[in-house]
N, C-alpha and C positions, 0 to 999 in steps of 0.2 A: 504598496500599502494604500488602502482606501480609507479616507476619513470623511465623515459627514456630520453636520450639525442638524439634527432632526428639527430643531426649533426654527431653522431658516426655511424649511420646506414642509410645513405641517400637512398640506394636502397631498403631498407626494408619498406614494407607498412603493416600496421596492423590496425585492428579495435579492440579497447579495450572497452569492456563494463564492467562496475562495477555495482554490485547490492547489495542491503542490504535487507535481509529478516527479518521481525520482527514477532514473534509469539505474539498474544494477548490472554492472559488467562482470562482477565476479562474486562468488560466495567465498567465505572463509570457513572451510570445513575442517575441523580437527587441526587447525593451524596451517592448512594448505589452501592456496588460491585455486579456485575452480571456476572456469569461465561460464558465464550465463548471459542470456539476453532477456532480462526480466524488468518489470516495472512495478512500482508501488505508487498509488495515488491516494493522498489524504484529501478529503473533501470536508470543508468547514462550513457551517451554516446551521439553520434550525434543526436539521436532521443529519448530523455529521456521520461519515462512514469512511471506510478504508476499502479500496479496490486493489486487487492484486492480479497480475499476469506474470506468473513465475514459470521458469523453465528449469528443469532438472535433468541431468544426464542419467541418473540412476535413482532407484527407489531409496537407497541409503542416504543420498543427498536430501531427498524430500523429508525423510524421517528426521534427519539431523536439524534441518532448518525449522521444521515444524516444532521440534522440542525447544529450540531457542526462542521462537516467537511465543510459545506457550509460557515459558519461564519468564519472559519479559512482559507477558500479558498484553501483547500487541494485538494478536488475533489468533484464531484457531484455524489452521489449515486442515481442510477436510479431504481425505483421500478420494472421496466420491467424485471430486472434480478433476482428478488426474486423467489425462488423455495421452495415449501413446502418439508421439510424433513420428511420422514415416518419412 
């Protein structure tokens, strides 16, 4: 946690970004544990955003997780970013 009292340093200007990285080791799909090597990064600051690097074994897994994220209003996963891993 970062804490600052701006009144103590009036001439100092700083941009502070906080982020939280989460490793996802498994998806829970229709009640079943499915292994994955995915990450989710939350970035907080003046322009907050969410960054994802998700891996799916099948298109059905992608569709299931996309619907869950949409229902929770976390983010919209776009299929145009899908790339086949060889």
